[in-house]
C-alpha positions as CSV (number, residue, x, y, z in Angstrom):
1,M,59.1,103.3,110.2
2,V,58.4,107.1,109.8
3,E,56.2,107.3,112.8
4,A,58.8,105.3,114.8
5,H,61.5,107.8,114.0
6,R,59.1,110.7,114.7
7,G,58.0,109.2,118.0
8,R,61.5,108.3,119.2
9,S,62.7,111.8,118.2
10,A,60.0,113.4,120.3
11,A,60.9,111.1,123.2
12,Y,64.6,112.0,123.0
13,E,63.7,115.7,122.8
14,A,61.4,115.5,125.8
15,L,64.4,113.9,127.7
16,G,66.6,116.7,126.6
17,K,68.7,114.5,124.3
18,K,68.5,116.8,121.3
19,E,71.5,115.2,119.4
20,Q,69.7,111.8,119.4
21,A,66.5,113.5,118.4
22,L,68.3,115.2,115.6
23,G,69.6,111.8,114.4
24,D,66.1,110.5,114.0
25,L,64.9,113.6,112.2
26,S,67.9,113.5,109.9
27,T,67.0,109.9,109.0
28,L,63.4,111.1,108.2
29,V,64.8,113.8,106.0
30,L,66.9,111.3,104.0
31,L,64.1,108.8,103.8
32,F,61.6,111.4,102.4
33,E,64.2,112.9,100.0
34,Q,64.8,109.4,98.6
35,E,61.1,108.9,98.3
36,V,60.7,112.2,96.4
37,S,63.6,111.2,94.1
38,V,62.1,107.8,93.3
39,R,58.6,109.2,92.7
40,K,60.0,111.9,90.4
41,E,61.8,109.2,88.3
42,L,58.6,107.2,88.1
43,K,56.5,110.3,87.5
44,D,54.3,109.0,90.3
45,R,51.0,110.7,90.7
46,N,51.5,110.8,94.5
47,L,54.6,113.0,94.3
48,S,52.9,116.0,95.8
49,L,52.1,114.0,99.0
50,S,55.8,113.0,99.3
51,L,56.9,116.6,98.7
52,D,54.7,117.7,101.6
53,E,56.0,115.0,103.9
54,A,59.6,115.8,103.0
55,A,58.9,119.5,103.7
56,R,57.5,118.7,107.1
57,A,60.5,116.6,107.9
58,H,62.8,119.4,106.9
59,R,60.9,121.9,109.0
60,E,61.0,119.6,112.1
61,R,64.7,119.1,111.7
62,A,65.3,122.9,111.1
63,R,63.5,123.7,114.3
64,L,65.7,121.4,116.3
65,L,68.8,122.6,114.6
66,A,67.9,126.2,115.5
67,D,67.3,125.0,119.1
68,L,70.9,123.6,119.0
69,G,72.2,126.9,117.7
70,R,73.0,125.6,114.2
71,R,71.5,128.6,112.4
72,T,73.0,128.0,109.0
73,A,71.9,124.4,108.8
74,A,68.5,125.4,110.2
75,Q,68.1,128.1,107.5
76,S,69.1,125.6,104.8
77,G,66.4,123.2,106.1
78,R,63.8,125.9,106.1
79,E,64.7,126.9,102.5
80,R,64.5,123.3,101.3
81,A,61.1,122.9,103.0
82,T,59.9,126.1,101.2
83,D,61.2,124.7,97.9
84,L,59.4,121.4,98.4
85,E,56.2,123.1,99.4
86,A,56.3,125.3,96.3
87,E,56.9,122.3,94.0
88,A,53.9,120.5,95.7
89,R,51.7,123.6,95.0
90,R,52.8,123.7,91.3
91,L,52.0,120.0,90.9
92,A,48.6,120.5,92.6
93,A,47.9,123.4,90.3
94,G,48.7,121.2,87.3
95,S,51.5,123.5,86.1
96,G,54.5,121.7,87.6
97,T,56.5,118.8,86.3
98,S,57.8,115.8,88.2
99,G,61.2,115.7,86.5
100,S,64.3,117.4,87.6
101,P,65.3,120.6,85.6
102,V,68.8,119.2,85.3
103,Q,67.5,116.0,83.6
104,Q,64.9,117.7,81.4
105,G,65.5,119.3,78.1
106,T,65.9,118.3,74.5
107,A,66.8,114.6,74.1
108,K,70.3,114.2,72.6
109,P,72.4,111.2,71.8
110,A,74.3,109.9,74.8
111,E,77.7,110.8,73.2
112,K,76.6,114.4,73.1
113,M,75.9,114.6,76.8
114,G,78.1,115.5,79.8
115,W,77.9,114.5,83.4
116,V,78.0,116.5,86.7
117,R,79.0,114.3,89.6
118,L,78.2,115.5,93.1
119,L,80.2,114.0,95.9
120,N,79.6,114.7,99.6
121,T,82.9,114.0,101.4
122,W,81.6,115.6,104.6
123,Q,80.1,113.8,107.7
124,Q,76.9,115.8,107.4
125,P,74.1,115.8,104.8
126,V,74.4,118.7,102.4
127,T,72.1,120.4,99.9
128,V,73.4,121.3,96.5
129,D,71.4,123.7,94.3
130,L,72.3,123.1,90.7
131,D,70.6,125.2,88.0
132,G,67.4,125.5,90.0
133,A,67.2,121.9,91.2
134,S,68.0,120.9,94.8
135,Y,69.8,117.6,95.7
136,I,70.4,116.4,99.2
137,L,73.4,114.1,99.6
138,A,73.9,112.0,102.7
139,P,77.5,111.8,104.1
140,G,79.7,110.0,101.5
141,Q,76.9,109.9,98.9
142,E,77.6,110.4,95.2
143,K,75.1,111.5,92.6
144,K,75.7,111.6,88.8
145,L,73.6,113.9,86.7
146,R,73.5,113.6,83.0
147,R,73.1,117.0,81.3
148,A,73.6,118.8,78.0
149,P,77.0,120.4,77.5
150,G,77.3,124.1,78.5
151,P,77.6,126.4,81.5
152,F,75.9,125.8,84.8
153,T,75.9,127.2,88.3
154,Y,75.7,125.5,91.7
155,T,75.6,126.4,95.4
156,V,76.3,124.3,98.4
157,R,73.9,125.6,101.0
158,G,75.6,126.9,104.1
159,V,79.0,125.9,102.8
160,A,79.8,127.8,99.5
161,S,78.4,130.7,97.5
162,K,77.3,130.4,93.9
163,V,79.9,128.9,91.6
164,A,79.9,128.9,87.8
165,S,81.3,125.9,85.8
166,T,81.0,124.3,82.4
167,V,80.6,120.7,81.2
168,E,81.7,119.6,77.8
169,A,80.2,116.7,75.7
170,G,81.5,113.4,77.0
171,E,83.1,115.1,80.1
172,M,82.3,114.6,83.8
173,V,82.7,117.5,86.1
174,T,83.1,116.5,89.8
175,I,81.9,118.7,92.6
176,K,83.4,117.6,95.9
177,I,81.7,119.0,99.0
178,Y,84.0,119.5,101.9
179,P,83.2,120.9,105.4
180,P,83.6,124.7,105.7
181,K,87.0,125.9,107.0
182,R,86.9,127.4,110.4
């Protein structure tokens, strides 16, 4: 399926149909991000390969976004690719971990934990950086992250600057992502 999307994207681009090409590349980005997420949860030994493939998909999509004049989105894609490549290098060097920084830490009873809920209400995929971990959300996607109570910061790439918040034990903090106001 990956090669089908890459091939069709290249064909669309050759025909000058860049929006259709972008659709296929966006599908690839989402597929690889999902694969990375699953491999992290499973602590799969092939995670670094998935990280490299996800980075490649982000770079391909960023190039096309730049061609379409969408500089902010293109920059976000390049930044995500760089992050993925760095994580793959850390794993290859044996110094990285396959878990998300938000989900790591001292184990605590469930009643002592809080939740951060990310909700993308926009019609575009978005990347949320939360305390050093990046999460890509498809349009309408929701992601709940269990975490220890306390302060945290997050940034919605290309939409909002860094925001500080706090989650309490047993509380859920919801972060809704809206399109930028024009």
